[in-house]
N, C-alpha and C positions, 0 to 999 in steps of 0.2 A: 503493499500500499505506499501511495505517498501523496502528502499532504502538501499542495505547492502554495507558497504564501505569494504569488505573483498574479497579475491580471490576467484570467484563462482566455482572454479573448486577444491576447497579443498576436499580433502579425506584422509581416513586412511587405510594403511595395515594391515588386521590383520591374519596372516600366508598367506597363496596366494590370499586371497580376498580383494576387495577395498569394501568398504561402505560409498557409494555418500550419503549426508543428501537430496540431493535432483534431479530432472530430468525437463530435458529440451524439451517440444515439439514444433514445430511449427503449426502457426493455418493452420487450412485446406482451402480448396477452394482458394490457392494462386493463381492458373492459370485463374480461373474464374474471380478475383478482376485485375490481371494484363491484361487480354482484356478489362475489363473496363476502366482500368486507362489509357492504351494507345489508346482505342479509343478516349476518352475525348481528351486526349493531341495533337491528331491528327486533333481534330477539331478544337480545341485551335488553332494550328498552322494554319489550316485552313482561321479562322477568321482573325489573325493578317496577312496573305498573301492577304486578299481580300482587307484589310483596307490601308495596304501599295499600292497596286495596285492603289484602287481610287486616293490616295492623290497622286500618280505618274501622273496619265492621268490629274488628276485636273488641275496640274503646265502646262501640257502642252496646255488643252483647255482653259485656263483662260484669255488669251487675246482675244478670240473670243467671250467670255461671256457679255454681256450687264451690269448685276448686278454684277460689282466688288468687292464692296463692301459684298453682301450676299454671293459672292463665297469667299472671302477671311475669310468671319466669318465660313463657313461651312469648309475651310479648316485647319483653327487654333484648332475647335472643333474636327473633325476628326484626327488631329494631337495629340490632347491630350487624346481623347480615344483611339489611336494606343500605346501610352506610359502605359496607364491603363492597357490594353488587354496583353502587354509585361509583365508587373509589376505582372498580376495574371499566365501568364504561367510561369514566374520565380517562385514563389512563390508556386505555384502547384505541379512544380517538387521538391520543398524541403519537400512538405508534401508526395510526393510519396515513396521520399527517406525515410522518417520517418516509412510508413505505407506498405512498402515494403515487410516484412517479420516478423511478429511480433512474440516472442518467448512465450510460456508461461512455469512458473514454479508451480513445485507441490513439497511438502516437503515428504520426508521418514522419519517418526517419529519413526518409528521401526528401525531403522536404528541408530538415538540419540540413544536412549536406550541400544543398542549394543555397539554403540562406548563408551558411559558414562557409564559403568554399576554401577558405585557407585554413589549417586547423589551429593555426595562433589566434584566430578570431573567436574559437571557443572561449565560453568561461571557465575559471576556476572551479574547482570544488573543493570545500574542505570537509571532511569526513570524521566525523566526533564519534567515539567510542567509549562507553564509562562503565568501569569494574569498579568494586569497593571490596569485595574479600575473596584473597585466593585461594580459601577453602570451599566456599559455596559456589564460587566461581573460577575453576578452575584453569591457568594460565594457559594448558592446551587448547582450551576451548575458545579462549580468548583469542589467541594467535591465530586461529582457523578464521576466525569472524574478522581480523586483520587482513590477514592473505587474501580473504575473500573478494575484499574492498581494493586491497591493492592491485588486483588485477583485473579491474572492471574495462569492458571493450570502450575505452576511453583514453585520450592521449595520457598518457602517464606523465608528463611534467604539467599535466594541471590537475591532479589529484594530490592532494595532502591529508594523510592519514594521522588522525590524532588522538593517542590513547590517556585516557585519564583514569588514573590508579587512586583510588581514594584511600585505599587500606596500604598506601606506600610499601606495598611487597618487592622485595629485591628480587622474589623469584617469580614474578610479574616483570620486572626490566628484564630479566635473564630471559626469558623466553621470548620477548618481544625482540631483544638483542639476535636471539639464533633465527627469528622470524625474518629480519631483516638481510640476513645470510641467504638463508632458503630462497627469500624471494627473489635472489637473482638466478634461480633456477626455474622456480614455478611461476613466473610472470611469461618469461618467453617459450615454456612449454606449452600454457595455457592458452597463448597467443596464436601458435605454431600451429595446435590441433584444435582449437577452438573448444576447448575443453567446457564442459557444465557438470553439475556445479563446479564452482573455483574455490570452493573451502577443501583443500586437501582431505581432511578426514572423510568428509562427506562424498568426494570423488572416490575417494579409494576402497570406502564401503561399497559404492554401486558398484564398482567392478570386479569385489572380490565376493559378490554372493554368490552360492552354492548354484551352478548350471547342469538343468537334467543333461544326463547321457543319451548320445553322445552328443557333443557339444557342436553346435552347428558353426559351419566357416565363417571368418569373418567378413562383417559388409563390404560390398566392392567398392566403396567411396572411403573406406576407412585408410588412413595414411600407411604404407607399410614400416613406417618408422615408428610407429605411434607404440608397439608395444616392448621395444626395446628401451624407448625413450623412458615407459611408463614404469618400467620396472627399475631404471636407474632412478627417476624422481622420488619412486618409493622408496627405494633403500635410502635415499637420502631423508627423507622424511622420518622414516624410522629409526633413523641414527642421531635425527634432533629430538625429536619423542622420547628417546632412550634417556638422552645426557639431561633433558628435564627433569623426567619423572625422576632420575639417578638425585638431583640436587634436592629435588621435593622430598624426597625419601631420607636423604642425609639432614634434612633441615639446615642446611647452611649451604653456601658459595663454595667453591673451593678456590685455595689461592691462585691456582692454573688459570681459572677461569677469570679472578678478578684481573688480573693482567691484563685482560684483552679487552677491556676498555675502562677510561677514566671514571666513567659516572658509576662504577662501584664505589667509588670513594665517598660518595654521599653519606651510603651508609655505614660506613668505618668512621669518619670523624665525627658525626653525629650519632647519638641515640636515637631511632625512628620508631616508633610505634604506631599503629593506625591511628591513634587519634593525638599523637603530638609528635608533628616533625616540621622542617621546614619544606619549602618548595624546593622539589626536585623536577627541573626538566632539563631532557637531554634530546638534541637533534641527531637519530640514528642514520636518518638519511636523508641529507641535503640536497632536496633534486635542483636547486641551482648550481649545483658544483656540477662542472662538467666530467669528472670522473665517478660521477654517481649514476653508474650504468648494470646492466646485467649482463652475463656471460656472453651477449650477443651484441653488445654493445650499446646498447638502447636505453633512455633515461628512466629512471626509478621513479615513482612518486616519494615527496616528502613522508618521511616516519618522523614521529615526535612522542616521546614519554613525557607526560606530566602529571606529577603527583601536589597537588596545590597544599600550600601551607595549611597544618592544624594546629590549636591549640586550644586547651582545654576552657579557657576562658570566653573564646570565641564560638559561638554558635555557626557551622558550618552549612545548615542548610542543604543539607542532603544531595540528592540528585544534580536538583536545579542550581545549588551553587558550584558543583561541578561542571555542570553546563556553561554558565555564566563566565567562568574562569577561562575553560577553552575558548569563547566566543572572543575575549578579551586577547588571550594570548596567541590565539591563530591571525585576529586582527593585526597583530606586530611582525607575525613570520609570515604570513602568506596571503591574507585580509582577501580572501575569496569571496565573490560577490555571493555564491550558493554555498548554502551549508545543509549538509546529510547529517543526521543524528542515528544511529544504529545501537541495540541493545548488545552487550557484550556476548551474550548467549543465542546472538542469530549472526546469518551470514549471507553472504549476498548467493541467492541460488539463478539468478539471473542476471548477467554479465551486460543487458542491455538496459538496464533498467538504473444476504448482510443487509447491514443497514445503510451503510455508507453510499453507495451508489444514490439510495434517496436525500441523502444530504446535498448530492451534488446539485441537486435541483431545487432545494431550498437555500442556497447562500455558500454551499460547502462544507466537507466534514469539519470535524473537531481535531485538534491536536492530540495523536495518543503516544507521543513519548518515543516512540520508535521506526524508522523506516520512513521517514518524513523528511523532504526535500523544502527547505525555507531558502527566502533573499536575505541576506546578513543585514541588510536595512529593517526587515519586519522585524527581528530577534532583537536591534538594536533599539526598538521604542520609536521608529521613524514612522510618520503616516503617510499614507497613501492617498490621492486625490485623483480617484477614478473619474471624473468630469475633466480634467487636466489632463489626463492620461501620461501623466509624467514618468516616463521607465528611464532608468538610470543606463547610459551607454557603457557597454563593457569596458572602452577605452579608455573612460573616465575612472574607472575603478584601477586600471591598470596604471594609470596617471596618479591615482592617489595612493599606490605602493610605490612608486618611484618617489616620489615626495617623502616617503617615510623611511626612505632611505633602505628597505629590503627589496628591492630589485637588483639584478644580476649577482654579483658579489660585493658589495659597497659595505657589507658588515660580516662579519666572516660568522660562522655557526654559533662557534663556541660567545661570542660578544652578544649575536641575536639571545643567547640560552640568559645570560647575564643580564641580560635589560627586559627580558620579558619576564622575568622571576619576580619582579614587584606587582605585576599583574595578577597574579595568582596567589599573592599574600593574602593573610585573615585580616588586614588592617585596610587593604583597598578601598572595600565598599563602604568604608564607615562615611556617614555625610553625603551618601551620593544617592543617584534614583536606582541603581542596580538592584534587581529585585523588585522594583515597583514599577517604575515606566519603562524601564531597559532590562532585556534580557529575560530569564525565565522569572517567574512571581514568586515569592516565597510565602512560608504560612499555610500551606495547604498540602494535604499529602497525595492530591493529583494535581502537582504543577506544571502539567503539559496542558491540561483539559482548562484549565485557567489561563495557562501564558496565550494559548489559541484563541477563547475567547477575546482577549484585549488583543490580541492580533487582527481578528476579525473586524473590531470595534473602530479599528485605528483606519479602516477601509482596504486592508487586503483582503484579498479571495483564495480560498483553497479549493482544490479540486481531488476528487478519488481517484486514482488510477489501479486496476488491479489486471496486470497481463495474465494471458493463458499460463505463460510460466510464472509460475509465483516470483514474484523479485525477491522477497526473503523468507526465509525458513529461520525457524528459532527452536530454543528447549521451551515445553509446557510444562507446567507442574504435573508431576507422575502419581501424585497421591491427591486424597479428597482433600485432606486436609491444608496440604498448601494450596490449592484451588480456594478453597474456604476462606484464608488466610487473606490472599491476594484481594478477592473480590470484596474482602471486609474493607480494607483497606480505599478501594475505588469506592465502594459506596458511601464513605466515611467522607473521603474528600468531596465528591459530588453534590452530597449534601450539604456539607459546609458552604458550597458555593453557591447553592439556592438560597441560603440562609442570610448572606452577605450582601455587603455592597455591589458584589461583581454577577449576582443574580443576573441572568439573560434579559429579564423583562427591565431591569432598572439599567445596568451598564449599556444593556443593548438597544434601549430604546430610541428608535430613530437615528440608528447606527447600522443595525443587519434587519435583513427581513424579519418579519414577525414570524415567518414557518420556520425559522432558523431558531428563533429564541424558544418557539414551544417542541421545536426538534431537540432541542439541548434537555429539556424536563424529561424525555426519555432516559437518559442517564441520569440527570441529577436527583429523580425522586425514587430510583432503586430503595434506598433505604425504608420511607415509608410504606411500601410494598410489604413489608414483613408483617404489620398489623393486621391488615386484611386478609394475607394468607393465612394469618395463625389463627384469626377469627374462624374463619371457612374451615380450617382442618378441625381445631378442638371444640368450638362451641355443637355442632353437626354432630361429634361424637359423644358429648357430654349428653346431648337431647337424647341420644338413643339409650343410653342408661337409664335413662329418668320417663323413657317412654314418650317421650315430647316431639309432636309433629313440627317441622319448618317449613317444608317443601309440600307441592300439591302432591295428592294421591296419584299411584301407575296409573287408575283410570280415568283421570282425570285429563282433560284436553290441554289446560296450564301447563302439563310436565314437559309438554313436546317442544318449546322454547330453550329450555333446561338441556334436553337429550339433545337439539339440534346444534347449541354452543359446544357441547363436550365433543358431538360425533366431527362437527366440522371443522374446530379448529385442531382437535389431534389427526385428522385426515390429512388435513393441509401441510401441518407440520410433518407428518410422518413422509409424504412427499418430498417436501422441499429438501428433507433431511436426505432421502435416498437418493434424492436428482441430484445433488450436492457429491454423490460417490460416496456415502457412508454408509453402514449396516444397520439392520433392525435393532440389534442389540447397543450400538452406539446411539441408536436415538431414542430407546430406552433409558440407558445411563443419563443422557442428555434431558430428559424429563426426570430422572432422580436430581440432577443438579440444579434442574430449575425450581426444584421444591425445597431442596438443601440449602440454596444461597438465601431463600427469602425467610427461610426459618431460624437462620444462624448468620451467615453473613451481614445482611440486612439489619436484623434483629439488633446484632451486635455491633453495628456501626451506628446505627439510632442510637441507641444507648448512651456510645461513647460520645456523639458529637453532643447531645444534652448535656454531658455531663461536664464536657470542654466549655460548653456556652455558661452552664454554671460555674466553672472554674474549678471543678476538682476534676480534670486530666489534661494533660498536654499532649501536643501531637508529637508523632513517633515515625519512624519509617522501619519497615520489615523489609529485609533483602529475602527473595525466595530463592532456599538452592537449588542449584542446575546441576547436582549431582545426585545419580539414583542407585542405590544397590543392584546388584543385579537381576536378585529374585524380586524386588519391586518394578523394574522394567519389563522382565518377562511375564508380570501379570497386567501390568499396563499394556503391554501390547495386546494379550488376551482379554482386554476392555474388562478387566477385574478391580471394583473398587478395594481400597486400602485404606483401612478403619485402625492402624494398629498404632493409636496414638492417644496417652489418655489427655483429652482435651474436652475444655467445657463446652466446645461446640458440639462435641460427640454425645454429650451428656443430652443438651436438648436435644439432639436426633432421635436419640434412645429412648427418652421417655417420653417424646409426641410419639414415636412410631409405637412403642407399647400400650401408649393409652389408647391408641384409636384402634389396634388389635383387641383389646380388655372391652371397649365398648361394641367393638361386633362380635364378639365371640359372645357376649352376653345376651344380647337380643337375639342371636339362632340358639343359644340354648334354651333361652324360653320359648321361642317356636317349637323346639323338638318337644320339650315338656309339655306343649298344649298344643297339640295338632291343629284341634279344632277353630283355636284364636289365630293359627298361623297364617293363612291365607289374610284375614284382616291386618295383622300385623305387616305382614310383607307390602301390602295393598296402603298402609298409611303411613310406614314409614320404609317404603323401598326404595326412595330416591337418596335418603340419608345412608341406609345401607350399600347401595352402589358407591356414592363418594366415599364413604368408609372403605369401602373394598379397594377403590382404586389408590387411596393411602397404602392401603396394606401391600399392596401388590407392587407399588412404587417401590417399599421398604423391601421389598424380600431379600436384597443383597446385605442390608443391615441386619435382618435376623438370623442370617445365615453367618454374617461374620459374629454376632452375638452368642451364638448357643452351637454352631458345629463347625466352625472354619478351625484349622488347628497350627495354619502357617502363620508367620509374623502380619499379615496384613489384617489377621482377625480383631476382633475388638477386644480389648484389655479387659480382665477379670472386674477391676477395679469402678471400669465405665458400666459395665454390664449391670455389676450389683448396682451401684448409687442408682442407672435408670428405674432397674425393676422395683428398685424401693420408693422412687418418688413417684413413678407411674400406678404402682399398688395403689398409693396414698392417695392420689389424685382422684382414681376410682373410686376410693372407698368413700371419700367427701362426696362424690357426685351420687352415688348410690343411698347413700345415708343423708 
């Protein structure tokens, strides 16, 4: 994905012809989709109407009923369900605004070549990669990301790759030094044989997969030298891999290795810890140097290692602070007009390079922190006047570089390192607009979203581009807990934005389209979704135990809107999921994740946001581990969920799932004991039984993890025991 903060109508006239760089196409089948969406909305309206009528009728007939307590309970429960249904209808409306008219972009690379006939006219690109922990983000994974970015199908002298290491790890620096040497062989290999993907690890893994026997002959278009060159390059990679792993295992860098680069002295002279260290800045490859070439004599991209200064008494502002330091340091070294930032666990999967297509039609997608291209001007806080259509010329940028003294070799790499260190110091931002009006914004767990919104409000436009061959691939959380924690941070940050002065309706008023303001709410209101979901799960189960009916009887015509909503939405969701190439089991797991996020991640995010507003909690940043054990990875590939952690989130999941199971079991047992009333019970409470049954089916892997699984992915006994106790207490309270 690429969010590009520049005018998406940018064109250049050549004679009497315009040369657009891309074209936009609306998605097909919009009429059919709108028929589906409107029909579901009509069904939701009928559900709310039916609920309201029953509430009003109950008020009128309450005095004539003998069991007033039961009727009052039913009235309050139905009133709560009405509020939940109104919330769902509101949120469904927001979702349809987002999905109403998806637009897909495709690039016109031939026009790019015609527009910039000379290579020197192409804009240079600064690429930012951020890492913070060499244990959770292994150096080998990080350098594979870096190597894939260095080998873009783009003029190497126009690429500048920066690695920000917030952990100030000497092992990360050593790995990057090894990568700088390996790149001299890897880049010409990629260019000669048009290798894809260009992450060495991903490429060698793809060609080493077991092949059925007998193996087919090589394709006729395959270069005859590829097999031998591939073996030699793979050997170089494995040797590099072994050296890095050996150093990591030893826990230190050998004296022999330290003699290879002056940069290791930064760790010898000062005692560097993850949270207390000086600025470390090393230009490992100086792209301006005529000697910075690969084994075939072609220029190499600039490669820079940076560990910004950190001191305990100064807040470092997490990833946003690292990105802002990179913006400043890169402006001194290369000052490219275009910036690409990529997470360290991602790699370039396409050297040429849901719901976001819907955002294209509403004013442009939000900034999601990775795989995004920006104009430097946009990240630097400058405004764009669309009416004036003021676009900076690349030559102006090049002149600016020259004026700064960073053109050619006016300043040596060592001098640049020293003069740029101040830009990454922990005191540089004091009494400045960095983190406020310049760079990424501070004070929010989702610094990317709030920054992207601010950029759009300053007149810049964004576009979502998703090529057939994915531009970037990365490491997703392999365990359920990692996923829930990640979504908790996102939901918390998004809801904080909604409640702040940066709310799209306040900050974006008359600055961005109303449809875009509404579209942002699809994400900013994740946290409140937890309340409606919890109510709709727990209250019908509670009423099953008490024998209180909350939905129309199965024999009533009013059951049809409920049945249609469930059938239509699940059918559409399954079709959409399977069409994208996923499996039926994957779709079922996706429905489970949908539920689990709402009753844990979003609930915890809502609670923590309220506590922060009241001054009882502070913001934090949790790094998601990018390393998985072998058995965990295997189960992930088999689409098995991981529950093997004693987390409060799993206690909530376990308690909720068991309570729903107990309530369903209680009504089934009552029906079996009294067969004569079974038909009446099913007719009266059938809708609630179906709802509880769906919850139970969704939670089957959780029950399996609690009582049957023996592997490390099973639920810890302590969590199972506490969930059983809490669910039993809730059941007994509801019963008596």
